[in-house]
C-alpha positions in Angstrom: -5.9 -0.8 -28.8 -7.2 -2.0 -25.5 -8.1 0.8 -23.1 -8.5 0.4 -19.3 -10.8 3.1 -17.8 -10.4 4.3 -14.2 -13.1 6.4 -12.6 -12.7 7.2 -8.9 -16.3 8.5 -8.5 -18.7 5.6 -9.4 -21.4 8.0 -10.5 -19.2 9.3 -13.3 -19.5 5.9 -15.1 -23.0 7.0 -16.2 -21.8 10.5 -17.4 -23.1 11.0 -21.0 -19.7 12.6 -22.0 -17.8 9.5 -20.9 -20.3 7.1 -22.6 -20.0 9.1 -25.8 -16.2 9.0 -25.7 -16.1 5.2 -25.0 -18.6 4.5 -27.8 -16.5 6.4 -30.3 -13.4 4.4 -29.3 -15.3 1.1 -29.6 -16.7 2.1 -33.0 -13.2 2.7 -34.2 -12.3 -0.9 -33.2 -10.8 -0.3 -29.7 -11.7 -2.4 -26.6 -12.5 -0.6 -23.4 -13.1 -1.9 -19.8 -13.4 -0.4 -16.4 -11.0 -1.2 -13.5 -11.0 -0.5 -9.8 -7.7 -2.1 -8.7 -4.4 -2.9 -10.2 -5.5 -6.5 -10.3 -8.2 -5.7 -12.8 -5.7 -4.7 -15.5 -5.9 -7.1 -18.4 -3.0 -8.5 -20.5 -2.4 -6.4 -23.6 -3.8 -3.2 -22.2 -2.2 -0.3 -24.1 -3.3 2.7 -22.1 -5.2 3.6 -19.0 -7.7 6.5 -19.2 -8.0 8.3 -15.9 -11.4 10.0 -15.9 -11.8 12.9 -13.4 -9.4 15.4 -12.0 -5.8 15.4 -10.8 -6.8 13.4 -7.6 -8.1 10.7 -9.8 -4.9 10.7 -11.9 -2.9 10.2 -8.7 -5.0 7.2 -7.8 -4.7 5.9 -11.4 -0.9 6.1 -11.1 -1.0 3.7 -8.2 -3.1 1.2 -10.3 -0.5 1.0 -13.1 2.4 0.8 -10.7 5.5 -0.4 -12.5 3.6 -2.1 -15.2 4.7 0.4 -17.8 1.1 1.1 -19.0 0.8 4.8 -19.9 -1.9 7.0 -18.4 -3.9 9.7 -20.1 -5.7 12.2 -17.8 -9.2 13.1 -19.0 -10.7 16.1 -17.2 -14.1 15.9 -15.6 -12.9 17.7 -12.5 -11.8 21.3 -11.9 -8.3 22.6 -12.1 -6.0 20.0 -13.7 -2.4 19.8 -14.8 -2.1 16.0 -14.8 -5.7 15.7 -16.2 -5.6 18.7 -18.5 -7.4 17.2 -21.5 -11.1 18.0 -22.1 -13.1 14.8 -22.6 -14.4 16.1 -25.9 -11.0 16.7 -27.4 -9.2 13.4 -26.8 -10.9 10.9 -29.3 -9.3 12.3 -32.5 -5.7 12.5 -31.2 -6.0 9.0 -29.6 -7.2 7.4 -32.8 -4.7 9.3 -35.0 -1.8 8.5 -32.6 -1.2 12.2 -32.2 0.4 12.0 -28.8 3.7 11.2 -27.1 4.7 9.4 -23.9 6.4 11.4 -21.1 8.4 9.8 -18.3 7.4 11.3 -15.0 9.6 10.7 -12.0 8.1 9.0 -8.9 9.3 9.3 -5.3 10.0 6.3 -3.2 9.7 6.4 0.6 10.7 4.0 3.3 9.4 4.7 6.8 11.2 3.3 9.7 8.9 1.2 11.9 6.0 1.3 9.4 5.2 -2.1 7.9 5.7 -2.1 4.1 2.2 -3.6 3.6 0.6 -0.7 5.4 1.3 1.8 2.7 2.1 2.1 -1.1 5.6 3.5 -1.1 5.5 5.6 -4.3 4.2 9.1 -5.0 4.0 11.2 -8.2 3.5 14.7 -6.8 4.9 14.9 -3.3 5.6 13.3 0.1 4.7 15.5 3.1 4.7 15.5 6.9 2.4 17.8 8.8 1.1 18.2 12.3 -1.9 16.4 13.6 -2.4 18.4 16.7 -1.8 22.0 17.9 1.9 21.8 18.4 4.3 22.8 15.6 6.8 20.3 14.3 10.5 20.3 14.4 11.6 18.7 11.2 15.2 17.6 10.7 16.3 17.0 7.1 19.6 15.4 6.0 20.4 15.9 2.3 22.9 13.2 1.1 23.9 12.9 4.8 24.4 16.6 5.4 22.0 18.1 7.9 20.0 21.2 7.1 18.9 23.7 9.9 15.8 22.3 11.7 12.5 23.4 10.2 10.0 24.7 12.8 6.7 24.6 10.9 3.3 23.0 10.4 5.1 20.5 8.2 7.4 19.9 5.2 7.1 18.4 1.8 9.3 16.9 -0.9 7.9 17.4 -4.3 8.8 16.3 -7.9 8.6 18.6 -10.8 5.2 17.2 -11.5 4.1 18.2 -8.1 5.5 21.7 -8.4 2.0 22.9 -9.5 0.2 21.1 -6.7 0.8 21.3 -2.9 4.2 22.7 -3.3 2.9 25.7 -5.3 0.4 26.5 -2.5 3.2 26.7 0.1 5.3 29.1 -2.0 7.4 26.6 -4.0 8.7 27.3 -7.5 7.0 26.1 -10.7 9.2 23.6 -12.5 8.9 22.5 -16.1 7.7 18.8 -16.1 10.9 17.5 -17.6 13.1 19.1 -15.0 15.1 16.6 -13.0 14.8 18.2 -9.6 13.2 17.8 -6.3 11.7 20.6 -4.1 12.0 20.7 -0.3 9.5 23.2 1.0 8.3 24.0 4.6 4.6 24.3 5.3 3.7 27.5 7.3 7.2 27.8 8.7 7.9 29.6 12.0 11.4 30.4 10.8 10.9 33.5 8.7 14.3 33.1 7.0 13.8 29.7 5.4 12.7 29.2 1.8 11.9 26.3 -0.5 15.0 24.5 -1.7 15.6 23.0 -5.2 17.9 20.0 -5.2 19.1 17.4 -7.8 16.8 14.5 -8.4 19.6 12.0 -7.4 19.6 13.4 -3.9 18.8 11.2 -0.9 16.6 13.0 1.6 16.2 11.7 5.2 13.5 13.3 7.4 12.9 12.9 11.1 10.0 14.6 12.9 9.6 15.7 16.5 6.3 16.8 18.0 5.0 17.4 21.5 1.8 15.8 20.3 3.6 12.5 20.0 2.5 11.8 16.4 2.4 13.4 13.0 0.6 12.9 9.6 2.6 11.4 6.8 1.1 11.8 3.3 2.0 10.5 -0.1 0.0 12.3 -2.8 -3.6 11.7 -1.7 -2.9 8.9 0.9 -2.3 9.6 4.6 -1.1 7.7 7.6 -0.7 8.8 11.3 2.7 7.8 12.6 4.7 8.2 15.9 6.9 11.2 16.4 10.5 10.3 15.8 9.7 8.0 12.9 12.4 8.5 10.2 11.5 8.7 6.5 13.9 8.2 3.6 12.9 9.8 0.3 14.6 9.3 -3.1 13.6 9.0 -6.8 12.1 5.6 -7.6 13.8 3.2 -10.0 10.9 3.3 -12.4 8.8 6.2 -13.7 5.2 6.8 -14.6 4.5 6.9 -18.3 2.1 9.8 -18.9 0.3 10.3 -22.3 0.7 13.9 -23.6 -1.4 15.0 -26.5 0.9 16.8 -29.0 -1.2 20.0 -28.9 -0.6 20.4 -25.1 1.6 23.3 -24.0 2.7 23.5 -20.4 3.2 27.3 -20.4 -0.3 27.8 -22.0 -1.7 25.6 -19.3 -0.2 27.9 -16.6 -1.7 31.0 -18.2 -5.1 29.5 -18.7 -5.4 27.6 -15.4 -3.4 29.8 -13.0 -3.6 33.1 -15.0 0.2 33.1 -14.7 1.7 36.4 -15.9 -1.8 37.9 -16.4 -1.2 41.5 -17.3 -3.2 43.9 -19.5 0.1 45.0 -21.2 0.7 41.5 -22.6 -2.1 41.7 -25.2 -4.1 38.9 -26.7 -1.2 37.6 -28.8 0.5 36.4 -25.6 
């Protein structure tokens, strides 16, 4: 198999653990090469190895785009749900074919008045709007054409089930199993004490308009951010293509929650849990 390798931090290319992993793959007959942009992907590439943390994985997802090349997250970072695999534990499953391919939903965003070539319109984890000054935002959301009460907050995000353990989790959103076909609408530091995150079907169309006395707001898609004028309308929906993510067969999402987030940690549960 031909493996593309994406490393966001250039210094990691010289990491001994990475060199050892790539040497083992080459010794088994595989071909490996590094990429920086989507244009570097070679014909016949069977998999992209994302080396780093979840932020690197998000950047890697942009590199594969709609090519259909699956991505495996290899962790050299810190906390990782997309890049949950330790670098020393991926060689044997890869060579043995002991993995499966997941289809992870992507969000597509159109921004009124923002030139399409100014931003990549897809996100794996979430799309968010947030204030860039001291004034709170008034965020109007229409769900399939039906307006929700205005959110007065520092911002608002729309997350996929993949993103439920990312930014959405930190603002009080629910944890969703990765295969759940839902979207999460969650306010960021709301001034309305009676609003809560909302889970909606993934076929929903979500229109967002933002009002701010500062005259502008921040618009983010995963780890990419733009400053846009207040009043700019965003339309969010699930993209027509998905990201193919490699999951090693030994991986267990619930065990990842307990080991990384200490979810349900309780002395009464015992070691067998």
